[in-house]
N, C-alpha and C positions, 0 to 999 in steps of 0.2 A: 619286676622287683628283683633286686640283687641281694645276696647274703654274703657276708665276708666271714670266713672261718679262720681262726688263728690257732695253729697247732704249736703250742708252747714247747712241747717236748722236742720237736724237730725244727722249731723256729721257722715255720712256714706260714704263709698267708694265702688263702684260697678264696677266690671270688666265684660265686655260683649264681647263675641266672635262673631264678626260681620260676620264671615264666616259660621256660623251655618245656617241651612236651615230655621230657624225661621225668619231670616232677609233677605233671598235671594228669595223673591217672589214678586208677583204682588199686594199683599194686600196693601202695602203702597201707590201704585199708585191709587188704588180704593178709599182709604181713602181721598186722596188729591182731588178727584173729588167732594166731598161733598155729594155724593149719600147716600141714606138711607141704613140701614142694609139689608133691603129686596131687594133693587135693586142690591147691591153688591153681595149678596148671589145668586141672580138669575144668575149672570155671573161667579162668582168666585167659588162657591160651588154647582152648579147645584141645586139651590133652597133650600139648607140645611142651614137655617139661624142659627140654633143652633151651627153648626160647626164654622160658622163665628164669632158668639158672643164669643164662647169659645176661639178661636184663639186670638181675640182682647183682651179679659180679661187676657189671659196668657201673652201677650206682655206687657200690661199695668202694670201688677203685677211685672213682671221681671224688667221692666225699672222704676218702682216706679212713674208711671204717673197716673193722675186721670181721663182723658177723651181722646176720640179719636182725638180731635183737638191737644192735646199735643203730641200724638203719631205721627200724621202727621208732626207736627213741628219738632219732634225729627228726623224723617226720612230725612227731608230736610236739617236740620242743620248738620247732620252727613253724608251727601252725599250718602244716601242709595237709593235715587231716582234721576233720571235725569229730571229736571223740563220740559225740552223740550218734553219728552215722555209722560207726563201726559195727554196731549190733545188727545192721541191715545185711552185713556180709557173712554172718554165721550160717 
């Protein structure tokens, strides 16, 4: 499945392959919990905070987003996460 984003401000069109492994994981769920990078890294990357920060930066850059709140919002708006499952990650 592909998603096409249109950035009106910069007059850009971005096509994203949502079936890629970059979008099919638990990271979005952890971001929606509001936990710190340290707490997320503890569960998601076995305490490797640098991997987590790298992954989030890569996603933000590819999606042309400026912070992790926008990244979480993007996941919800594009149905990459099931809101009912988020409570399992607290």
